[in-house]
N, C-alpha and C positions, 0 to 999 in steps of 0.2 A: 123667694119669700113673698107671701101675700102682702098686697099693699093696703088691705083693710082687714080688720078682725073678722074671722068667720063667725057665723051664727050656728047655734045648735039646732036640733030637730024641732024644738019648741019655738024657734024664731028669736031666742034671746041672744043678745050680743055679749056672751060671757066668755068668749075666747079671746086670748091676748097673744101678741107676738113680742118676743124679746130677742134683741140682737146683741151678741157678745162680740165686742170689738177688741181685738188683740193686736199689739204692735211689736211684741218681743216674746221670747220664750218665757221669761220671768213673768210677764203679764199673763200669759196663757195659764201657767201653773197656778197663779193666784186665782184666776177666774174659775179654775176647776175646783177651788174651795168654796166659791160663791154660788155657782149655779145649782148645787144640790139643794138649795132652799126651795127650788121648784120641783124637786123630785116627787114623782107620784101624782102630779097634778096635770091631767091631760088638757086642762083648759089653757095651759101655757105652751106655746110653740117656741122652740129655741133654734137659733142658727148662729153660726160664727162667721166673722169676716176678718180679714187681715188688713189692718190700717197701714197704708204705704208710708215709706220714708225712713224706716229704721235700718241700721246696718246689721241688726241682729234678727232679721225676720226670714232669712232664706229658707230655714227648715220648717217654718210654721205650716205651710200648706201640707207637707208630708206628715207632720205631727198630727194635725187635725184629721187628716184622712186615716192615719193609723188608729186614731181613737174611734173612727167611725162616726165622727160628728158631722152634722149637716153644715155645709160651708157655702157661702155666697161670695161672689166677687165684690170688690170695693165699689165699682161703678153701680152694680145692682143694689148694693146696700144703701148708697146715698140717694138712689131713685125711690126707694121704698119708704112708705110710712109705717113705722112700727110703734108699739105702745111703750117700749122702754129699751134703752140702750145701756149696756154695762161696759165699763172699761177699767183697767187697772193701771192706766197711765194717762195723764192729761195731754200727752204729746201727740202730734199728728193733726190731721185736718178733721178733727171730730166735729167742728162747727158745721160740716156739710151734712151731718146726719139729721134726719127729719124725725126726731124723737126726743122725749125727755131723757137726759143723760145722767146716770149715776156713776161717779168715778170713785174708786177706792184705791188705797196705796197698795203697791205690790211688794213691800218690804215691811219692816218693823217701824212703821210710822214715817216721819219726815225728819231725817237726821242729816241729810247731805245738802250741800249747796250746789247751785248750778255751776258749770265750768266757768273759770275766771276768764274774762275777756282781755286781761292784762297780759303782757308778754311773759312767756314761760310760767304762767300761773302765779305771778308775783302776788304776795299777800298785801295788797294795798287797800283792802276793803275796810269800810267803817262799820260801826255797830248797826247803823241804819241799813247799810248794804246787806249785812248778815240777816236782818229781819226780812228784807225784800226778796233775797235770792234763794229762799228755801226750795229745794227741788220738790216738785209736786204741788206746791202752794203758791208759787210766784205768779204775778199778773201776766208775765210773758207766756206762761203755759195755760193759764185758766181763762184768758180773754182772747177775743178775736175782734179787731176793729172796735175796741172799746166795750164789747159785749161779753159778759161772762158766759162761757159755753156750757159748763155742767149745770144741770138743774139742781143736783144735790152732790155734795162732796162728803164721802164717808171718811170719818176720823176714828182712830183707834183709842184716843184719850181726850178728855175735855181740854187739856192744855193746848192741844193742836188747834182748837177753835181760836185761841188767843193768837197763835202763830199765823193762822189763816187771816185774821183781821189785820195783822201788821203787814203781811206779805201782799195781800190783795183785798183791800177794804171793800170793794163792790161785791166780793163773793162771801163776805163774812156771814151773811144770813143764810147761806146755803149749806153750811157745815152741819153734819149730823154724826153723833158718836155712835159707832156700830161695832166697836171692839175689833178683834182680829181673829178671823176664822181659822187661820193657820195655827196660831198658838192654841186655840181650843182643841184642834185635832191632835196636836202634840200632847197636850195635857190628858186627853182621853186615852192616849197610848201608854201612859205611865204603867198601867197594869200589865202591859205586854213587854215591859222592859227586858225581862230575861229572854223572851223569844227574839227580840231585836238583837240582843247581845250574842245569842247563839248564831243567828244568821250572819253576823259580822265577824265571827270567829273569836269573840271574846269569851272563851270558855276556860274552865279550870282555873278560875280566879284571875285571869289576865286582865290588866287594866286597859281600857279602850281609850286611846288618845285620838281625839278628832281634830284634824286641821281644817280650817275654813278660810277660803280666800274669796274676796270680792273680785272685781275686775278693774283694770286700769293700772297706771304706772306705780301707784303707791300700794298696790295690793300685795298680799303675802306671796302669791305665786310669782309676781314680777320682782319683788324686792328681795325675797329669800327663796329662790327657785330650788335650792338643794335641801330645804328644811325637812321635807318628808324623808328623803334619803338619809339625812343625818340622824333623824329620830330612829329610823330602822337600824342604822349602824350602831347607835350608842345605847339603845334600850334592849335588854335581854329578851330574846324572842319568846321564851316561855313565860315571861312576866308581863309583856305588853303587846297589844295589838294596835296598829296605826291605820287610820282611815283618813281620806282626803275628800273634801267637798270643794268644788270649784263653781263659781257663779255661772249660771246659764250663758251669760254673754261671752265667757271664755270659750265655751264649747261652740257657740254659734259663730264666733269670729274666727277661731283657729281650726276647727274641725275636730271630730273625735279621734281621727287617726293621728293628727299631729299632737294632740294632748297626750295620747298614750305613747307616742314616739318619744316625746320629751321626758316622760316618766318611766321609760323602759327599765332602767336599773332598779328604781323603787318598786315597780310592779314585780320584777323578778325576785325582789327581797320580801314579797308578801304584802305590799301596800294594798289596802282595800280602797278602790276608787269608786266613789258613788256617782251614778249617772245624774245628769242635770234634772231630769223630770221627777224623780222620786228617790227616796232613800235617805236624804240628808236629814229629814225631820226625825225619822226613827233613829238614825245615828246620834243625833243630838240628845234624844231621850236616853239612849243606851250609854252615852259616853261617861267615862270616869272623869275626864277633864277635857277642856276645849282650848285649843290655841287658835286665835282668830285675829283678823285685822279689823278694819273699821266697817265691815259689812254687817248686815242685819242679824246674821246667825248668832253673833255674840250676845245680842240682847235677848234672843229667844233662849239661849243657853242660860243666861242669868235668870230669866223668868222661871226656868225649870230647876233652878238652884244647882246648876252644874258649876264646878270650879272653872273659871275663865282666866286665861292669860292672853294679853294682847301683844302683837308684834309692832304696833305703832298706833298713834292716835288719829291718823288720817289728815293731820295738818289742816290746811285751808278747806279741804273737802267737807269737813264736819261743821255743822252749825254750833257755835260756841257754847250755848247753854242747853243743848239738846240732851235727851236721855243717853245717847251714845257717848257724848262728852262726859256726862256724869259717870258712866260706866268706866270710861278710860281713866278717870281719876280714882276709881274705887278698886281696881284690880291691878295685879302686878304686870310688869312689862318684861317680855322675853329679852334676854341678853344673848344675841347670837354668838358672841365671842366666848361664852362660858359653857361649861358642860350642861347638856340638856337634861340628863337624868336627875341631877341634883336639883335643878330648877323645878322639874315636874314633881319630884318627891316633896319639895318644900311647899309647892302649890297645894298638893293633895293633903299633906299632913297638917297644914296650917289654915285650911279653908274655913272661912266664916261667911255664910251666905247673906248676912244682913246687908252689907254694903252693895254688892251686885244686885240683890233683889230689890233694894230701894231704887236703884237706877232703872231697873226694868219696870217697876211700878209707875214710873213717870211716862212710860211708853204705852202701856196697855190698860184698858178699862173694860168693863162689862165682861170680865174674864169668865169663860164658860157660857156666855150668852150672846155671842156674836151672831150666830146663825139666826136666832130668834129676832134680834134687832134688824138684821139685813132683810129677813123675810117680811117683817112688818112694814119696813120702809118700801120695799119693792111692791108689795101688794097694795099699799096705799097709792103709789103712783099708778099702778095698773087698774085701780078702782075695782079690785076683786076681794072677796072675802078670803081670809087665810084658810088653808086646810085645817081640819081639826087636829088637835094634838101638837106637841112641840116638834120642831124640826130635829131630825136625827143628826147627831154629831158623831161622825165615825172616826175611830182611831186610825192614825196613819198606818199603812200596810207594813207587814214584815218585809224587809228588803230582800230582793232577789238579785244578788250580786256574786260574782266569783270570789271565793276566798281560797287562796292557794298557799300551801306550805312552800317556803323557799326550797328549791331543789338542791341548794348547796349551803352548808352551814359551817361556820368556824366555831368549833366547840372547845370550851375550856373545862377541864375535869380535875377533880381532886379526889383521891381515894383514901379512905380511912378504914381501919379494921372494924369488923362487926363484932357482935357479942358472941355469936356461935363460932366454933372452930372453922376456919376457912372462909367465913363470911366477910364481906366487905360492904361498905357504903360509898357510893360514888355520887358526888355532887357535880352536876352538869350545868353550865351556863352557855347558851348558844346565841350566835349572832349571824344574820344573813351575810353570806360571802359576797353577794352581788354589789353591796354598797360599802364594803370594808374600806375603800379608798377615801371616803368622805368623813369617816369617824375622826373625832378628836384623838390625839395621840394616845391619851390614857383612858379613853372612854370605854372602848370595847374590850374590857379586861375581865377575866374570869375570877374565881375565888382565889384568895391568897394561896400561893404555892401551887396554883393550877397549871396543868399542862395543856397546850393547844393542839388541835389537829383539825384538818379539813375533811368533812364528810360530804359526799356527793351522792344523790339519788340518780343512778344511771338511767332510770326509766324516764326521768323528767328533765334532766339537765342537758342542754345543747351547747354549753359553753366549753369548747375543747380545752381551753386553758385550765379551767377548774377540773375537768375530767382527768386530765393528764397529771395533775398535781395532787389529787386526793390521796389522803392516807387511809381513809375508810370509804368503801363503796358499798352501796346497797341496791337491791332490786327486789321487786315483789315476788317474782318467780324466776329463778335461774339457778345455776350451779355455782356455789362459792368458788370452786376450782376454776370454772370458766371465767368468772369475774376477775379473779386474780391474774389469770393468763391475759385477759384483754386489757387490764390496767396495771402495767408493770410497776408503777410507782406506789401502788396501794399496798399497805401493810396488812389490811384486813378486809374481809368481805362478809356481808350478812344478807340473808334472804329469808323470806317468810316461808317456812317449811310445813305449815299446817295451822289449824285453828289454835290460837294462843301459843304458837311456837315460832321461834326464830333460831336459825342455824348460823353460827359465826365461825369463821375460819381465819386464823392468823397465818400469814405466809410461812410456809415451811412446817406447818403443824396440821394434824387432823382436824376436821370440823367437829364442832360440838353444838348440841341442841339445848335450848333453854325454853322453859315454859313460864307462864305467868302473865303479867300485864304487858302484852307485846303490841298493842294497837299502834303505838307510835314507833314504827320500825327504825327511823333514823336515831331517835333518842335512845332506844334500847341498844342499837349497834354502837353508838358512841360510848355508852356506859360500859358495855361488855368489853369493848376494845380497851378502855382505860383500866378496867378491873383485872385484865390479864397482864401479861408482860411479854417480853421478847421470847420467853421460854415456852409458854403455854397459855391457853385461854384460862379464864377464871374457872376454878374448880368447885367453889361453894356458892352459897346463897348470896345474891347481889341485891342490895337495896339502892334504888335510884332516886335522888332528890333533884328536882328541877322546877323552879318556880314554886307553885303551890302543890305540885304533884309529888306523890310518893309511890313508886312502883316496886314490886317484888318479883325477882326472877330466880328461878331454880334450875340447876342443870338436870337434864333428864337422864 
């Protein structure tokens, strides 16, 4: 990085250098919402550096290189004179930088307290302590040897200026309200909500339940590690989709391999796991409801008027009169000992956005105008004229994540006579088999009078236990006879035999082909198996009801 601003061909010193200092993955992702205020302006040269000292920084060099971003070492960064430094965390040796420093929060404001120095985190703090130890605003973070380090401190809401004055009086004059660029991008994505939902598998009227976990001992992922699996086990597959967001610090500390290893059963059951870098914001916009802990995502969800249920209030970690504390008082609390579906249905059916929205309004100001405020502030420090026209606020991207159908499903069916002679209507309710062991005893139940069976997709299932105990087996392309020979416990086999065609064979009977809405082969197979009996496959028209879907099948 140049140690002095370059001049243009006319000899004017109108080129500026900006250093983006990141200390964690969460800080990097927030900075990627800030630096677009310089997009399209060749007068501004950008480079990134990794601030040393964080336990969550190991992957940062690779992430920056993967972005193709210019990167300088920390020793080089502290030797260079630049026109502006940006950071999304006040932690680390930022006092070494030779530049005006603008610090912004990397979450939804300042809701958490610094870790307690008392034994075992005992709650011995006074109200004065709560005012002083606000994470991101405390004097221990903002000052070095009595000197305030940041030149400017970005705030998302005017009330945070009051908190700054209480937590670090010498820094009070340096606060500037700049809104929240992350929220603005989420709001811009509301018109793409259906695209987000399709990308996350929330199609055919399925409700998208988003789980969100911060990091640390009180987080959802630590305190309720089986919650995702329980939701998948207790919510009918054709009526609900479940997605999980984990704080970037979880991924950075534990590794992506270990996270997926811990969630193996839930992933086999169809859990959509959002990566740390992107996807969580689109999922929040797309969600039918959110189950969260005391992390920032809960406030973003409330600002988007999504129904929110909390798993806890964060205890001593949360600033007592913060927006997050207000949200905790305004939304219901999950009871892990009770049935999950009943709680979700009550949350969705009784949702009134006024209370959660009021809490979110305490956290965010300049809604829709954050990029403009940040750009004006940055260009003022740079002593440059702003580019013409307002800055572009881009909607968060459509997620690109694997969405897998569970390879094994426990299906409950109920058969009723249809209107036409020989016609039947089959109601099907399905639950992923991979997580059946964590469901509450009465939770994963089908319709009254329903009959259960286990269906396995032999093309995708590698669990020998499930394969050997399946009553119904399916394959995209195979012989039904061969499938029944290979899986002797199966009572029926179904294959895709052509466009809009499925062939089903009951053991000991000839195969029969059906046409119609056959895209979901496992669902069709379960319904046709239930519509038949031990004597013969279904002989008439079959109507299939599952979730919000209604399928029509006819024998050929």
